[in-house]
C-alpha positions in Angstrom: 0.0 0.0 0.0 1.5 3.4 -1.1 1.5 6.4 1.1 -0.9 9.2 0.1 0.5 11.7 -2.2 1.2 15.2 -0.8 -0.4 17.7 -3.2 2.4 20.3 -2.3 5.1 18.0 -3.7 4.3 19.0 -7.2 3.8 22.4 -8.7 1.6 20.8 -11.4 -1.0 18.9 -9.3 -4.4 18.7 -11.2 -7.3 19.9 -9.1 -11.1 19.8 -9.3 -13.4 17.1 -10.4 -12.1 17.1 -13.9 -8.4 16.2 -13.3 -7.4 17.5 -16.7 -9.2 20.8 -16.5 -7.1 22.9 -14.0 -3.6 22.8 -12.7 -2.1 24.3 -9.6 1.0 26.2 -10.1 2.6 26.9 -6.7 5.1 29.8 -6.4 6.7 31.8 -3.6 6.1 35.4 -4.5 7.3 38.6 -2.7 4.4 40.3 -0.9 4.9 43.3 -3.2 3.9 41.3 -6.3 0.9 39.8 -4.5 -0.2 43.3 -3.6 0.3 44.3 -7.3 -1.8 41.4 -8.4 -4.6 42.4 -6.0 -4.4 46.0 -7.0 -4.5 45.3 -10.7 -7.4 42.9 -10.2 -9.4 45.6 -8.3 -8.6 48.2 -10.9 -9.7 45.9 -13.8 -13.1 45.4 -12.3 -12.7 42.9 -9.5 -10.7 40.3 -11.2 -9.0 37.5 -9.2 -5.3 37.1 -9.1 -5.5 34.1 -11.4 -7.6 36.1 -13.9 -4.9 38.9 -14.0 -2.2 36.3 -14.6 -4.2 34.7 -17.4 -4.7 38.1 -19.0 -0.9 38.6 -18.9 -0.2 35.2 -20.4 -2.7 35.8 -23.3 -1.3 39.3 -23.8 2.3 38.1 -23.9 1.3 35.3 -26.3 -0.3 37.8 -28.7 -3.8 36.3 -28.3 -5.2 39.3 -26.4 -4.4 43.0 -27.3 -4.7 45.1 -24.2 -2.7 48.0 -22.8 -2.5 49.3 -19.3 -4.3 52.6 -18.7 -2.1 55.6 -17.9 -4.4 56.2 -15.0 -3.8 52.8 -13.4 -2.3 52.8 -9.9 1.5 53.1 -9.4 3.3 50.8 -7.0 6.3 51.2 -4.8 7.6 48.5 -2.6 7.5 49.1 1.2 10.6 48.2 3.2 10.9 44.5 3.4 8.1 43.8 1.0 10.4 42.4 -1.7 12.1 40.1 0.9 8.9 38.6 2.6 7.6 35.7 0.6 4.1 34.1 0.5 3.1 31.0 -1.2 0.6 31.5 -4.0 -1.3 28.7 -5.7 -2.4 29.7 -9.2 -5.3 27.6 -10.4 -4.8 27.7 -14.2 -6.7 26.2 -17.0 -4.9 23.6 -19.1 -4.7 25.7 -22.2 -3.3 28.6 -20.3 -0.7 26.4 -18.7 0.4 25.1 -22.1 0.8 28.7 -23.4 2.7 29.7 -20.2 5.0 26.7 -20.6 5.8 27.8 -24.2 6.5 31.3 -23.1 8.7 30.2 -20.3 10.6 27.8 -22.7 11.2 30.8 -25.1 12.9 32.6 -22.1 15.3 29.8 -21.4 13.0 27.6 -19.3 12.7 30.0 -16.5 10.5 29.0 -13.5 6.9 30.2 -13.3 7.9 32.5 -10.4 10.3 34.4 -12.5 7.9 34.6 -15.5 5.2 36.1 -13.2 7.6 38.7 -11.7 8.9 39.7 -15.1 5.4 39.9 -16.6 4.1 42.0 -13.8 7.1 44.3 -13.9 6.6 44.8 -17.6 2.8 45.4 -17.1 3.2 48.1 -14.4 5.9 49.8 -16.5 9.0 48.8 -14.6 10.8 46.3 -17.0 14.1 46.6 -15.1 12.3 46.0 -11.8 12.1 48.1 -8.7 15.5 49.7 -9.5 13.7 52.0 -12.0 12.2 53.7 -8.9 15.4 54.0 -6.9 16.9 57.4 -7.4 20.0 56.8 -5.3 21.1 53.5 -7.0 20.1 53.5 -10.7 19.8 50.3 -12.5 22.5 49.1 -14.9 20.5 50.3 -17.8 20.2 53.8 -16.5 23.9 53.9 -15.5 25.0 52.9 -19.0 22.9 55.6 -20.6 24.4 58.3 -18.4 28.0 57.2 -18.8 30.3 58.9 -21.5 31.5 56.7 -24.3 34.6 54.8 -23.4 38.0 56.3 -24.7 39.4 54.7 -27.8 42.0 52.0 -27.2 45.6 53.1 -27.2 48.2 51.1 -29.1 51.4 50.9 -27.1 53.4 48.5 -29.2 53.1 47.2 -32.7 54.7 43.9 -33.5 55.1 43.0 -37.2 54.0 39.5 -38.0 55.5 37.8 -41.0 53.3 35.4 -42.8 54.8 32.2 -44.0 54.4 31.4 -47.7 51.8 28.8 -48.4 53.2 25.3 -48.9 53.7 24.2 -52.5 51.0 22.2 -54.1 51.4 18.5 -54.1 52.8 17.0 -57.3 50.2 15.5 -59.7 49.8 11.8 -59.4 52.0 9.8 -61.8 50.1 8.3 -64.7 51.1 5.3 -66.7 50.5 5.4 -70.3 49.4 2.1 -72.0 52.0 0.5 -74.3 
């Protein structure tokens, strides 16, 4: 007799009466991103977190054309909000999970957690993450834009290199003439 299976052992455990209809995708997300999901859901007319994520998957796959309103809420992470993690179980339809897997595969097989964070950052207008809001420590992208171009390389020593002549071609094969 086998021991009962723990549903938290797998991030892809089917749920519901139809075992093939929905999947649970379990992720540890910073509280900031859970707050963003809740805020975006409320702004979009009371959508659940899973519906907001589904919208982002369909948008990224090109199946839904939607842009974020310029009047949508802006977000700043509170101290510690990016460090504190909460477990989130995303109940996803099978077709959405298939699309999500393809999108993650195109990005090098990143985990669902990373895809969610990147998609939310892009959606709220912070593609480089929270560093876009930090005035004291700019992101690498901002720092590169503000830096002057590097000076041209200086040549300190020139060494002449003499090329060897190519080897002579091999002699043609000797042919015998018939007598």
